[in-house]
N, C-alpha and C positions, 0 to 999 in steps of 0.2 A: 743883584750883584753878589749877595752872600753865597749862593750856590756856585757861581762861577769862581769866586774866591776859594771856596773849599775844594773845588775840583783842581784848580791850579796849585793850591797848597799841598795837596796829596802828592802831586807829581814833583813839585819843586823841593819839597822837604826831603823826600827820598834822594833826589838827585844831589842837592847841595850837601846833605849829610854824607853821602857817599864820596863826593868830591873832597870833603874835609878829611875823611878817613884816608883816602888815597894820598892826599898831601902830607898827612902825618906820617904815613908809612914811607913815602918817598924821602922825607926828611930824616928818616932813620929812627923815629920814635916807635918802639915796638911794645911798650908797656900799655896797659889798659887805660891809665889815666889820660895821657895825651890823646889817645885815639877817641876816648869818650868825650873829652873836651872839644876836640875838633868836630866831632859829629854834632855835639850840642850847639856849637857856634854856627855850623852850617844849617841846622834846623832853625835856629833863631833868626838867621839872615833871611831865610825863606819867607818869613811872615811879611816883612815890608815889600819884598820882591813880588810876592803873589798879590798883595793888595794893589801895588802900582800897576802890575800887568792886567789885573781884572778891571781896574779903572780905565786904563787905556783901551782895552778891548771894548768895554761898554761905550766909551766915548766915540769909537770909530764904527759902531754898529749902525747901519742905515735903517734897520727895522725898529730900532729903539728911539724913535723920534718923540717930540713933544706930544702930549696927549691932549 
């Protein structure tokens, strides 16, 4: 699961940090502090999201049965 988690993390961290930056810009925050904070929050949220998604994918994998 660690390799799957890292793969999902690389995609979800970039996506959620980008979403955070877009939300900050749409709300009218054009200074670097709110933009950096929203990107950091998006990156931090991606950790549990990736962990949960990797666990769900591994649980649903028919090839990863009991050994």
